[in-house]
C-alpha positions in Angstrom: 12.6 31.4 -11.8 13.7 34.1 -9.1 10.6 33.3 -6.9 8.1 30.4 -6.3 5.0 30.6 -7.8 1.4 30.8 -5.8 -1.5 28.6 -6.0 -4.6 30.2 -4.4 -7.8 28.1 -3.8 -10.9 30.0 -4.6 -14.7 29.1 -4.2 -17.7 29.6 -6.6 -18.6 32.7 -5.0 -15.2 34.4 -7.1 -13.1 37.1 -5.2 -15.3 37.1 -2.0 -13.8 34.1 -1.0 -10.2 35.5 -1.4 -8.4 37.0 1.7 -7.0 40.9 0.8 -3.5 39.8 0.7 -4.7 37.2 -2.0 -6.4 40.3 -4.4 -3.4 42.2 -4.0 -1.2 39.2 -5.0 -3.2 38.5 -8.2 -3.5 42.4 -8.9 0.4 42.7 -8.6 1.2 39.8 -11.0 1.8 39.4 -14.4 0.5 35.9 -15.3 -2.8 34.4 -14.0 -3.7 30.7 -14.5 -6.5 28.7 -14.1 -9.8 27.2 -15.6 -12.1 29.3 -17.9 -15.0 29.4 -15.1 -12.5 30.9 -12.4 -10.7 33.6 -14.8 -13.9 34.7 -15.5 -13.8 36.1 -11.8 -11.2 38.8 -13.1 -12.4 40.3 -16.3 -10.2 43.3 -15.1 -7.4 41.7 -14.9 -3.8 43.9 -17.1 -1.9 41.0 -17.3 -1.4 37.8 -19.3 -4.2 34.8 -18.5 -3.2 31.2 -19.4 -6.5 29.0 -19.5 -5.9 25.4 -18.2 -7.7 23.2 -20.8 -5.9 19.8 -21.8 -3.7 17.9 -19.8 -0.8 19.7 -17.5 2.3 18.4 -19.0 2.4 21.3 -21.4 1.3 23.6 -19.1 4.1 22.7 -16.5 6.4 22.8 -19.4 5.5 26.0 -19.8 5.0 27.8 -16.3 8.4 25.8 -15.6 10.1 28.5 -18.6 7.9 31.3 -17.0 10.3 34.1 -15.4 7.4 36.5 -14.7 5.4 36.8 -11.0 2.5 34.3 -11.7 -0.6 33.3 -9.7 -2.3 29.9 -10.7 -6.0 29.6 -9.0 -7.9 26.8 -8.7 -11.1 25.8 -7.5 -11.1 24.7 -3.6 -8.1 23.3 -2.0 -5.9 22.1 -4.9 -4.4 19.4 -3.1 -7.3 17.3 -2.7 -8.0 16.0 -5.7 -6.8 19.2 -7.6 -4.1 19.9 -9.7 -1.7 21.1 -6.8 -0.8 17.6 -6.1 0.8 16.9 -9.6 2.3 20.7 -9.8 3.7 20.5 -6.4 5.6 17.3 -7.7 7.2 19.4 -10.9 7.9 23.0 -9.4 8.6 25.2 -6.3 4.7 26.4 -5.5 3.7 28.1 -2.4 -0.4 27.0 -2.2 -2.7 28.5 -0.4 -5.8 26.0 -0.4 -9.9 27.4 0.3 -12.1 25.3 1.8 -12.6 22.6 -0.5 -15.9 21.9 -1.8 -16.3 18.5 0.4 -15.9 20.6 4.1 -18.3 22.7 2.7 -21.2 19.6 2.1 -20.5 18.4 5.2 -21.2 21.8 6.9 -24.5 22.1 4.8 -25.3 18.3 5.6 -24.0 19.2 9.4 -22.1 16.1 10.4 -18.5 14.8 10.7 -16.5 14.1 7.8 -13.0 12.6 9.4 -14.9 9.0 8.8 -15.8 9.8 5.4 -14.6 6.8 2.6 -13.6 9.3 -0.6 -13.6 8.3 -4.3 -13.3 10.2 -7.3 -15.7 9.4 -10.6 -14.7 13.0 -11.9 -13.0 11.9 -15.7 -12.9 8.1 -14.4 -14.8 4.9 -14.9 -17.0 3.7 -12.2 -16.0 0.1 -12.7 -15.2 -1.6 -9.4 -17.1 1.5 -7.4 -19.6 -1.5 -5.7 -16.6 -3.2 -4.0 -14.8 -0.4 -2.9 -17.8 1.4 -1.2 -19.8 -1.7 0.0 -20.9 -1.3 3.5 -19.0 1.7 4.1 -20.9 4.4 6.8 -20.0 7.6 4.7 -18.9 7.7 1.3 -17.8 10.9 -0.7 -18.0 10.7 -4.8 -16.8 13.7 -6.9 -18.8 13.9 -9.8 -18.3 15.5 -13.4 -20.8 15.6 -16.4 -21.0 11.9 -17.3 -21.1 10.5 -14.0 -23.9 12.3 -12.6 -26.0 12.0 -9.4 -28.2 10.1 -11.9 -26.0 7.6 -13.4 -24.6 7.1 -9.6 -28.1 6.5 -8.5 -28.9 4.1 -11.4 -25.2 2.4 -10.7 -26.1 1.9 -6.6 -29.5 0.5 -7.8 -28.2 -2.2 -9.9 -26.2 -3.5 -6.7 -28.9 -3.3 -4.3 -27.6 -0.7 -2.4 -30.5 1.0 -1.2 -29.6 1.2 2.3 -27.7 4.7 1.1 -29.5 8.1 1.2 -27.3 10.5 -1.0 -26.9 14.5 0.1 -26.2 16.7 -3.2 -24.8 19.9 -2.5 -24.9 21.7 -5.7 -22.8 25.3 -6.7 -21.9 25.9 -3.1 -21.2 29.3 -2.4 -22.4 30.7 -5.6 -25.9 32.6 -6.1 -27.6 28.9 -7.0 -26.5 27.0 -4.2 -28.5 24.2 -3.5 -28.4 20.8 -1.4 -30.9 18.0 0.2 -31.4 14.6 1.0 -32.5 12.3 -1.6 -33.3 8.3 -1.7 -31.7 6.6 -4.8 -35.1 6.5 -6.7 -35.2 10.0 -6.3 -32.1 11.0 -7.0 -32.1 9.2 -10.3 -34.6 11.5 -11.6 -33.7 14.4 -10.3 -32.1 17.3 -12.3 -28.9 18.4 -11.0 -26.3 21.4 -11.8 -23.0 19.9 -13.5 -21.3 21.4 -10.5 -22.2 18.9 -7.3 -20.8 16.7 -4.8 -22.7 13.8 -4.2 -22.5 12.1 -0.2 -23.9 8.8 0.3 -25.0 8.0 4.2 -25.8 4.6 5.3 -29.2 4.1 6.8 -29.8 0.7 7.0 -27.9 -2.4 7.4 -25.7 -4.0 4.5 -25.4 -7.7 3.7 -22.3 -9.0 5.0 -20.4 -12.0 2.8 -17.3 -13.2 4.5 -14.6 -15.1 3.1 -15.6 -18.7 1.8 -19.2 -17.8 0.5 -21.6 -21.2 0.6 -21.6 -22.7 -2.8 -25.3 -22.5 -2.6 -25.4 -18.6 -2.5 -24.0 -18.6 -6.4 -26.2 -19.0 -9.0 -24.9 -21.7 -10.8 -25.7 -23.5 -13.9 -29.3 -25.5 -14.0 -29.5 -28.6 -14.0 -25.9 -29.4 -14.5 -25.0 -27.9 -10.8 -21.3 -28.2 -9.6 -19.5 -26.2 -11.9 -18.1 -24.1 -8.9 -14.9 -24.2 -7.7 -16.1 -25.5 -4.4 -15.9 -22.8 -1.1 -13.1 -25.0 0.9 -10.8 -25.0 -2.6 -11.7 -21.4 -2.8 -10.7 -20.4 0.4 -7.2 -22.0 -0.4 -6.6 -21.1 -3.7 -7.3 -17.4 -2.5 -5.0 -17.6 0.1 -1.9 -19.3 -2.5 -2.7 -16.0 -4.6 -1.2 -14.0 -1.7 -3.5 -10.8 -2.6 -2.9 -7.4 -1.9 -6.0 -4.5 -1.6 -5.0 -2.8 -5.4 -3.9 -6.5 -6.9 -4.9 -7.1 -10.6 -6.2 -10.5 -11.1 -7.3 -12.5 -13.7 -9.6 -15.5 -13.5 -9.3 -17.9 -16.3 -12.5 -20.0 -16.8 -14.2 -18.1 -14.3 -17.6 -20.0 -14.7 -20.3 -19.1 -11.9 -17.6 -16.2 -11.4 -17.4 -17.3 -7.4 -13.9 -17.0 -7.4 -13.8 -13.7 -9.3 -16.1 -12.3 -6.7 -14.2 -13.2 -3.7 -11.0 -12.1 -5.0 -12.6 -8.4 -5.8 -14.0 -8.3 -2.4 -10.2 -8.7 -1.0 -8.4 -6.9 -4.0 -11.0 -4.1 -3.6 -8.6 -1.1 -4.7 -7.5 -2.9 -8.0 -9.0 -4.6 -10.8 -10.3 -8.2 -11.5 -10.5 -9.6 -15.4 -12.8 -12.8 -15.3 -13.0 -15.0 -18.8 -15.5 -17.6 -19.4 -16.1 -19.7 -22.8 -19.5 -20.9 -22.0 -22.1 -17.8 -22.4 -24.7 -19.4 -19.7 -22.2 -19.7 -17.4 -21.4 -15.9 -17.9 -24.7 -15.2 -17.6 -24.7 -16.5 -14.0 -21.3 -14.8 -13.3 -23.4 -11.1 -14.2 -26.2 -12.1 -11.7 -23.5 -13.0 -9.0 -21.9 -9.8 -9.2 -24.9 -8.2 -8.7 -26.0 -10.1 -5.6 -22.3 -9.7 -3.8 -21.8 -6.3 -5.3 -19.0 -6.7 -7.0 -18.3 -4.9 -10.3 -15.6 -6.5 -12.3 -14.9 -7.1 -15.8 -16.0 -10.5 -17.3 -15.9 -11.6 -20.7 -16.8 -13.8 -23.3 -14.1 -15.7 -24.7 -11.7 -19.0 -24.9 -8.5 -18.1 -23.5 -5.8 -17.3 -24.6 -7.7 -15.5 -26.9 -8.5 -12.3 -25.7 -6.1 -12.3 -22.7 -4.1 -9.3 -24.8 -7.0 -7.0 -23.8 -6.4 -7.4 -19.9 -4.0 -5.4 -18.3 -0.4 -7.4 -16.7 -1.4 -9.3 -13.7 -0.4 -9.5 -10.0 -2.1 -12.9 -10.0 -3.7 -14.9 -12.0 -6.3 -18.1 -10.8 -6.6 -20.8 -13.7 -9.8 -23.0 -13.2 -10.4 -24.3 -16.4 -8.4 -24.2 -19.6 -10.5 -25.7 -22.2 -8.1 -27.9 -23.9 -5.3 -24.5 -24.3 -3.2 -25.7 -21.4 0.5 -25.0 -22.7 -0.1 -21.9 -24.4 -2.6 -20.2 -22.1 0.1 -21.1 -19.1 2.8 -19.6 -21.1 0.8 -16.4 -22.0 0.1 -16.4 -18.2 4.0 -16.5 -17.3 5.0 -14.3 -19.9 2.2 -11.3 -18.8 2.6 -12.3 -15.0 4.1 -9.1 -13.0 7.4 -9.6 -11.2 6.8 -11.6 -7.6 3.2 -12.5 -8.8 1.7 -16.0 -8.5 -0.4 -18.3 -10.8 -2.7 -20.8 -9.1 -4.1 -23.3 -10.9 -6.6 -26.5 -10.0 -6.4 -29.4 -11.5 -8.7 -32.3 -11.2 -7.3 -35.1 -13.1 -3.5 -36.3 -13.0 -3.2 -36.0 -16.6 -3.8 -31.8 -16.2 -1.7 -32.2 -13.3 1.5 -33.4 -15.3 0.9 -31.2 -18.1 0.7 -28.3 -15.8 3.5 -28.8 -14.1 5.5 -29.1 -17.3 4.1 -26.1 -18.7 5.2 -24.1 -15.7 8.6 -25.4 -15.9 9.3 -24.8 -19.3 8.4 -21.2 -18.7 10.8 -21.2 -15.9 8.6 -21.2 -12.9 8.7 -23.3 -10.1 5.9 -24.9 -8.9 4.3 -26.5 -4.9 1.2 -28.6 -5.4 -1.2 -29.5 -2.5 -3.6 -32.3 -3.3 -6.9 -31.3 -1.5 -9.0 -34.2 -0.6 -12.4 -32.5 1.5 -15.5 -34.3 2.9 -18.6 -32.9 4.1 -20.8 -34.3 7.0 -24.3 -35.3 5.8 -27.1 -36.2 8.4 -28.0 -40.4 7.8 -31.2 -40.7 10.0 -30.0 -39.3 14.0 -26.2 -39.7 12.9 -24.0 -38.2 10.1 -21.8 -39.2 7.8 -19.1 -37.8 5.7 -19.6 -37.3 1.7 -16.0 -36.9 -0.4 -15.9 -33.8 -2.9 -13.7 -34.8 -5.9 -10.0 -34.2 -4.7 -8.6 -31.4 -6.5 -5.0 -30.4 -7.3 -3.8 -27.2 -6.4 -0.6 -26.0 -8.2 0.9 -22.7 -7.2 3.6 -21.1 -9.6 6.1 -18.4 -9.4 9.4 -17.5 -11.0 12.6 -19.0 -10.0 14.8 -17.4 -7.9 18.1 -16.2 -9.9 20.9 -18.2 -9.3 23.6 -16.6 -6.7 
């Protein structure tokens, strides 16, 4: 190519949103690239039109071979969840953005937007959205036909996020522009144009759950309570995992989901996958997810069966093994990402020995803490201490290569 291509942002009102200079560039070009809806704004264009359909790889390869003067059109700001971010890494571009749909929506709303949290559910799953947005003052959601305002409202209601109101802006700057405020029940029922932006604003208080949620707050199996990783052990185990915001985590033997839920609040930009062999416990896990506003993947299976469906983890917590300890640990060690960690809780010295040996056989080194916790309990006008079961917290990581 003798010259860089031009990538120009355009609004739903077509040519009216373009500067005269931009219009002359389009008229003088030989190739015009864009989505079908955008190209319809130029019915009299004399050059070749290339419609952007599926994927950008094939389009990029074609554009890299193009010698003619070319203009690419994209809605709004091409660098904001648009094709500009991808194309600019592959080729030389001159980028001329228009106002993004988000800027225009906040203008209609009459509020600032520098403090907003942005998330896109356009062409992607909403899995994990609950913990990412929980408690945020302003949330911007880019939607599509499947993840539309109705579906978003239903999703938020399932997690009890009724402290949010929604501002929906449709067909911005077109003849059919519409915008307004809705509570979640209203938004669930209303009909909306496929072209819309949803802005959530917190108008009430959100519940706040800090690290170390009390055991009694979780739904547990009755009458056999106690099958839960106790708060103190949970906090120590989470610290040993060394989680990041974008960590991918496995929780094996999740039971009530207490560990997975606390992990998901820390790795809120990552993914959490939980597995439980007891179906009744898994039901409690689902209830707890809704209460604590955590949307993780929990499946009914006896590990290691089913782990092949999970992506490779950055961290693994093993709260129960179901008798398949050696095979399970081998699987986890094989799948664990570089510099990842595995934390296993054992209540007996037999399981401690088996786990330590299994990690050694897989080339992992371990550090072990024997955790003995006692909680105070009133007795008459005094207090005494009631001990919890001692727990071995085993932290395993790959041995460093010898120099």
